[in-house]
C-alpha positions in Angstrom: 17.8 18.8 21.3 15.9 16.3 19.1 12.6 14.8 18.6 11.2 11.9 20.6 8.5 9.3 19.9 9.0 9.5 16.1 6.4 7.7 14.0 7.0 7.9 10.2 4.4 6.7 7.7 3.4 8.4 4.5 -0.4 8.4 5.1 -0.4 10.6 8.2 0.3 14.0 6.6 -2.2 13.4 3.9 -4.9 12.2 6.3 -4.4 15.1 8.7 -4.1 17.8 6.1 -7.3 16.6 4.4 -9.3 17.1 7.6 -9.7 20.8 7.3 -9.4 22.8 4.2 -11.3 26.1 4.7 -9.1 29.1 5.2 -9.5 32.2 7.3 -7.2 35.2 6.5 -3.5 34.4 7.4 -2.9 37.4 9.6 -4.9 39.1 12.3 -5.4 38.0 15.9 -9.0 38.9 16.7 -11.7 36.2 17.2 -13.6 35.7 14.0 -16.4 33.6 12.6 -15.4 31.0 10.1 -17.3 29.1 7.4 -19.4 26.0 8.2 -16.9 23.4 9.2 -19.3 20.6 10.2 -18.0 18.2 7.5 -14.4 19.2 8.3 -14.8 18.6 12.0 -16.3 15.1 11.3 -13.0 14.3 9.6 -11.1 15.9 12.5 -13.1 13.8 15.0 -12.1 10.7 13.1 -8.5 11.7 13.4 -8.8 12.6 17.1 -10.3 9.2 17.9 -7.4 7.6 15.9 -9.9 6.4 13.2 -7.4 7.2 10.5 -9.3 5.2 7.9 -12.4 7.2 8.6 -10.6 10.4 8.0 -9.1 9.1 4.8 -12.4 7.8 3.5 -14.0 11.2 4.2 -11.2 13.0 2.4 -11.5 10.8 -0.7 -15.3 11.0 -0.8 -15.4 14.8 -0.5 -12.5 15.6 -2.8 -9.6 16.0 -0.4 -7.4 17.4 -3.1 -9.3 20.6 -2.7 -7.0 21.4 0.2 -4.1 21.7 -2.2 -6.1 23.9 -4.5 -6.9 26.2 -1.6 -3.3 26.4 -0.5 -2.2 27.1 -4.1 -4.3 30.3 -4.1 -2.8 31.6 -0.8 0.3 33.7 -0.3 3.4 31.5 0.0 4.0 32.5 3.6 6.9 30.6 5.1 7.4 28.8 1.8 8.7 32.0 0.1 12.4 31.8 -0.3 13.4 34.6 2.1 10.9 33.4 4.8 12.1 29.8 4.4 15.7 30.9 4.9 14.6 32.8 8.0 12.8 29.6 9.3 16.0 27.6 8.8 18.0 30.3 10.7 15.5 30.1 13.6 15.7 26.3 13.7 19.5 26.3 13.4 19.7 28.6 16.4 18.1 25.9 18.5 19.5 22.8 16.8 23.0 24.0 16.1 23.5 27.3 18.0 24.1 29.2 14.7 22.2 31.2 12.1 24.4 29.7 9.4 22.2 26.7 8.8 24.1 25.6 5.8 27.1 24.9 7.9 25.1 22.1 9.5 25.1 19.7 6.6 28.2 18.1 8.0 27.2 18.3 11.6 27.0 14.9 13.4 27.3 13.9 17.1 25.6 11.9 19.8 24.0 14.5 22.1 23.0 11.9 24.7 19.2 12.0 24.1 18.7 8.4 23.4 18.4 8.9 19.7 21.9 7.8 18.6 23.7 10.1 16.3 22.1 13.4 15.4 23.2 14.8 12.0 22.6 17.2 9.2 20.6 20.4 8.7 17.5 19.2 10.6 19.0 16.8 13.1 18.3 13.5 11.3 18.8 10.6 13.8 20.2 7.1 13.6 17.6 6.1 16.1 14.5 7.6 14.6 14.4 6.2 11.1 14.7 9.5 9.3 18.5 9.3 8.8 18.2 5.7 7.6 15.5 6.8 5.1 17.6 9.6 3.9 20.7 7.4 3.3 18.6 4.7 1.6 17.0 7.2 -0.8 20.3 8.9 -1.5 22.0 5.5 -2.2 19.3 4.5 -4.7 20.2 7.6 -6.7 24.0 7.5 -6.0 25.0 3.9 -5.3 28.7 4.6 -4.9 28.4 7.2 -2.1 30.5 7.0 1.0 27.6 6.2 3.4 26.2 3.2 1.5 28.4 0.7 3.3 26.9 1.7 6.6 23.3 0.8 5.5 23.3 -2.7 7.2 24.4 -1.1 10.5 21.9 1.8 10.2 19.1 -0.7 9.7 20.3 -2.7 12.7 20.5 0.3 15.1 17.2 2.0 13.9 15.0 2.6 16.9 17.9 2.5 19.3 20.8 4.7 20.5 23.4 2.1 19.6 26.5 2.9 17.5 27.2 -0.7 16.7 28.6 -1.1 13.2 28.9 2.7 12.9 32.0 3.5 14.9 34.6 4.5 14.3 34.1 5.6 10.7 30.5 6.7 10.2 30.9 10.3 11.5 33.9 10.9 9.2 32.0 9.4 6.3 29.0 11.7 7.0 31.2 14.8 7.1 32.9 13.8 3.9 29.7 13.1 2.1 28.3 16.4 3.3 30.8 18.1 0.9 29.0 16.5 -2.0 26.3 18.8 -3.5 24.0 15.9 -4.3 24.0 14.8 -0.6 23.2 18.4 0.5 20.3 18.4 -2.0 19.1 15.1 -0.6 19.1 16.5 2.9 17.1 19.5 1.7 14.6 17.3 0.0 14.2 15.0 3.0 13.7 18.1 5.3 11.0 19.4 3.0 9.2 16.2 2.4 9.0 15.0 6.0 9.0 18.2 8.1 8.8 21.6 6.3 6.1 21.0 3.6 3.6 19.1 5.8 4.0 21.6 8.7 3.5 24.7 6.5 0.6 23.1 4.6 -1.3 22.1 7.7 -0.6 25.5 9.3 -2.2 27.2 6.3 -5.2 24.9 6.5 -5.6 25.9 10.1 -5.5 29.6 9.1 -2.2 30.5 10.6 0.2 33.2 9.4 4.0 32.9 9.0 4.6 32.7 12.8 2.1 29.9 13.2 3.6 28.1 10.2 7.0 28.3 11.9 5.6 27.2 15.2 4.3 24.1 13.5 7.5 23.5 11.6 9.7 23.8 14.7 7.4 21.4 16.6 7.5 19.0 13.7 11.3 19.0 13.8 11.6 18.6 17.5 8.8 16.2 18.3 8.6 14.3 15.0 5.6 13.6 12.7 4.0 11.0 15.0 0.4 10.7 16.3 1.2 10.0 20.0 0.6 12.6 22.7 4.1 14.0 22.5 4.5 14.0 18.7 3.4 16.7 16.3 0.0 15.4 15.1 -0.9 14.5 18.7 0.0 18.0 19.9 -2.1 19.6 17.2 -5.1 17.4 18.0 -4.8 18.3 21.7 -4.5 22.0 20.8 -7.6 21.9 18.7 -9.5 20.4 21.6 -8.3 23.2 23.8 -8.8 26.2 21.5 -10.4 26.9 18.1 -8.0 27.6 15.3 -8.5 30.6 13.1 -10.1 28.4 10.5 -12.6 27.3 13.2 -13.4 30.9 14.0 -10.9 31.3 16.9 -8.3 33.8 17.7 -4.9 33.2 16.1 -3.0 34.4 19.2 -5.2 32.3 21.6 -4.8 29.2 19.5 -1.0 29.5 19.2 -0.7 30.2 22.9 -2.6 26.9 23.6 -0.4 25.0 21.1 2.8 26.3 22.7 1.5 25.5 26.2 0.7 21.9 25.1 4.0 21.7 23.4 6.0 22.8 26.4 4.2 20.3 28.6 5.0 17.6 26.1 8.7 18.6 26.1 8.9 18.4 29.9 7.0 15.1 30.0 9.4 13.5 27.6 12.5 15.2 28.9 12.1 16.3 32.6 14.2 19.4 33.2 14.6 20.3 29.6 15.5 23.9 28.5 12.4 25.2 26.7 13.9 28.6 25.6 13.4 27.7 21.9 9.7 28.3 22.8 9.8 30.7 25.8 12.3 33.4 24.6 11.8 32.9 20.9 8.3 31.9 19.6 6.4 33.2 22.6 8.2 36.5 22.4 7.2 36.9 18.8 3.6 36.0 19.7 3.5 38.4 22.6 4.8 41.1 20.3 1.9 40.4 17.9 4.3 39.5 15.2 2.1 36.9 13.5 3.7 37.6 10.2 7.2 36.9 11.5 8.4 40.2 10.2 12.0 41.2 10.7 13.9 42.6 12.5 13.9 39.7 15.0 15.7 39.2 18.2 15.5 36.1 20.4 17.3 33.9 22.9 18.0 30.2 22.9 19.9 28.4 25.6 21.1 31.8 26.9 22.5 33.0 23.6 21.0 36.0 21.8 20.4 35.9 18.0 19.4 38.7 15.7 18.1 39.0 12.2 18.1 42.5 10.9 
């Protein structure tokens, strides 16, 4: 499965992350009072009314870089090497039906979701701009790579499910380039820049522990970093209207339940009849068990298959 309604532009993560930068403790599930968030909620209101410039102006006037200082003083959470590897295993179980996420660098196929070819460790798509951006950046650093000749075709099919200009050689070229360490590193960097880092940073700002950070990350991967109702930033805005985040003095469990409810609704809206087990029998199970720290051992099911991390 892959994201839909993708909207990529650099300002969104900065604007949204700047909107709230007061932190409650990462773990714990009881309702609790937070600090005065009046100014932060003014920025959030600007975002929720799609007044992105208003949120940006507020962040600049009030020292939005404070959010990065706050995060720097927190435990690494999902960004710690072992936890990040666990997050990749969880995503790979849903995206590639394996825990060996590194085996997915060479993965590429059209899964019939209207996004063209889906490829690599995070499911970059020829139809959603992220694969094009990845290859463009990689080609700037490594002009003679085996994918560079497909850039005109990738630009032409961006935003569609077309294979025009890509078949029959693109899939073989992708698999071959995936054996090059520099291209694997480029995939890692693109994953972190577009999906992992913004999701984890924003989850920390919302006062979420490791499970909540993963919930955001998986949603970012599947739905894409867009602002419409079925993309990640739209889902978060809707969740915050439904339940207070821990930063806002709410219960971590209650907020995550609200977020997952809204996410599942978005999945079914975009793809009627979709299998939602990556949420139902994985993330919800961890939440119901009270495992807000995403501590191992873990056992979950995706698409009928059971996975375990000891």
